[in-house]
KELOVO-312899 format. One record per residue (C-alpha): residue number from 1; chain; x, y, z. Coordinates in nm, 2 decimals. Example, Ala and Ser with C-alpha at 12.3 -4.5 7.8 and 13.67 -1.06 7.14 Angstrom:
# KELOVO-312899
<1, "A", <1.23, -0.45, 0.78>>
<2, "A", <1.37, -0.11, 0.71>>
//
This chain:
# KELOVO-312899
<1, "A", <-0.66, 2.87, 13.52>>
<2, "A", <-0.72, 3.06, 13.86>>
<3, "A", <-0.61, 3.40, 13.68>>
<4, "A", <-0.85, 3.36, 13.40>>
<5, "A", <-1.12, 3.28, 13.67>>
<6, "A", <-1.04, 3.59, 13.85>>
<7, "A", <-1.01, 3.81, 13.56>>
<8, "A", <-1.35, 3.70, 13.42>>
<9, "A", <-1.50, 3.76, 13.78>>
<10, "A", <-1.34, 4.12, 13.77>>
<11, "A", <-1.50, 4.18, 13.44>>
<12, "A", <-1.82, 4.05, 13.52>>
<13, "A", <-1.84, 4.28, 13.82>>
<14, "A", <-1.72, 4.57, 13.60>>
<15, "A", <-2.01, 4.51, 13.35>>
<16, "A", <-2.27, 4.48, 13.63>>
<17, "A", <-2.15, 4.80, 13.79>>
<18, "A", <-2.17, 4.99, 13.46>>
<19, "A", <-2.52, 4.86, 13.39>>
<20, "A", <-2.63, 4.95, 13.76>>
<21, "A", <-2.55, 5.33, 13.68>>
<22, "A", <-2.84, 5.37, 13.44>>
<23, "A", <-3.09, 5.44, 13.72>>
<24, "A", <-3.42, 5.60, 13.58>>
<25, "A", <-3.55, 5.89, 13.77>>
<26, "A", <-3.88, 5.89, 13.62>>
<27, "A", <-4.11, 5.57, 13.61>>
<28, "A", <-4.30, 5.47, 13.33>>
<29, "A", <-4.62, 5.55, 13.54>>
<30, "A", <-4.48, 5.91, 13.59>>
<31, "A", <-4.41, 5.97, 13.22>>
<32, "A", <-4.75, 5.87, 13.13>>
<33, "A", <-4.92, 6.08, 13.40>>
<34, "A", <-4.68, 6.38, 13.27>>
<35, "A", <-4.81, 6.32, 12.91>>
<36, "A", <-5.19, 6.28, 13.04>>
<37, "A", <-5.17, 6.63, 13.22>>
<38, "A", <-5.00, 6.80, 12.93>>
<39, "A", <-5.29, 6.67, 12.70>>
<40, "A", <-5.55, 6.76, 12.96>>
<41, "A", <-5.44, 7.14, 12.98>>
<42, "A", <-5.31, 7.15, 12.62>>
<43, "A", <-5.64, 7.00, 12.44>>
<44, "A", <-5.89, 7.12, 12.71>>
<45, "A", <-6.01, 6.75, 12.72>>
<46, "A", <-6.13, 6.55, 13.00>>
<47, "A", <-5.90, 6.26, 13.13>>
<48, "A", <-6.14, 5.98, 13.03>>
<49, "A", <-6.14, 6.11, 12.67>>
<50, "A", <-5.76, 6.04, 12.62>>
<51, "A", <-5.63, 5.72, 12.59>>
<52, "A", <-5.26, 5.60, 12.65>>
<53, "A", <-5.17, 5.35, 12.38>>
<54, "A", <-4.84, 5.27, 12.49>>
<55, "A", <-4.53, 5.37, 12.69>>
<56, "A", <-4.20, 5.24, 12.61>>
<57, "A", <-3.85, 5.35, 12.72>>
<58, "A", <-3.58, 5.44, 12.46>>
<59, "A", <-3.22, 5.56, 12.49>>
<60, "A", <-3.26, 5.86, 12.76>>
<61, "A", <-3.64, 5.90, 12.71>>
<62, "A", <-3.97, 5.75, 12.73>>
<63, "A", <-4.21, 5.76, 12.42>>
<64, "A", <-4.56, 5.77, 12.52>>
<65, "A", <-4.82, 5.71, 12.24>>
<66, "A", <-5.18, 5.85, 12.28>>
<67, "A", <-5.53, 5.89, 12.09>>
<68, "A", <-5.84, 6.10, 12.15>>
<69, "A", <-6.12, 5.89, 11.96>>
<70, "A", <-6.36, 6.18, 11.99>>
<71, "A", <-6.16, 6.42, 11.74>>
<72, "A", <-5.97, 6.16, 11.59>>
<73, "A", <-5.63, 6.28, 11.72>>
<74, "A", <-5.34, 6.07, 11.78>>
<75, "A", <-4.95, 6.12, 11.84>>
<76, "A", <-4.65, 6.06, 12.08>>
<77, "A", <-4.46, 6.25, 12.31>>
<78, "A", <-4.10, 6.19, 12.43>>
<79, "A", <-4.03, 6.26, 12.80>>
<80, "A", <-3.71, 6.29, 12.93>>
<81, "A", <-3.64, 5.98, 13.18>>
<82, "A", <-3.42, 6.17, 13.43>>
<83, "A", <-3.61, 6.49, 13.48>>
<84, "A", <-3.95, 6.45, 13.33>>
<85, "A", <-3.92, 6.74, 13.07>>
<86, "A", <-4.11, 6.72, 12.75>>
<87, "A", <-3.89, 6.65, 12.46>>
<88, "A", <-4.07, 6.61, 12.16>>
<89, "A", <-4.41, 6.59, 12.02>>
<90, "A", <-4.58, 6.44, 11.70>>
<91, "A", <-4.94, 6.48, 11.65>>
<92, "A", <-5.20, 6.42, 11.37>>
<93, "A", <-5.57, 6.41, 11.29>>
<94, "A", <-5.76, 6.17, 11.10>>
//
C-alpha cells in the first residue's frame, strides 16, 4: 500500500512539473497591445476607433478579435505567446 501511495505521489509531481514548464512570456494584455499598435499603424486609425472584442489563449498563441465600427471592419490576429510575433491575420468588411 505504501508503494502505491509513493508511486502516485511521484506521478503527481511529474505531472505538475510538466504543466509548470508552459510559462507564457507574453500576457493577454501585451498581446492585445501588440494587435492594437499593429492596427493603428496598418489602418491609420485612432486607438479609440478600434475595439478589441476578445483575447483568448490557444496552443502557442493568442487569438485577438477586433472590430472598427466606423468602417465596418472586423477580424482576428494571432500573436505568438512566446515572442509577440504576429502569426496570422483574418480580416473582413461588412
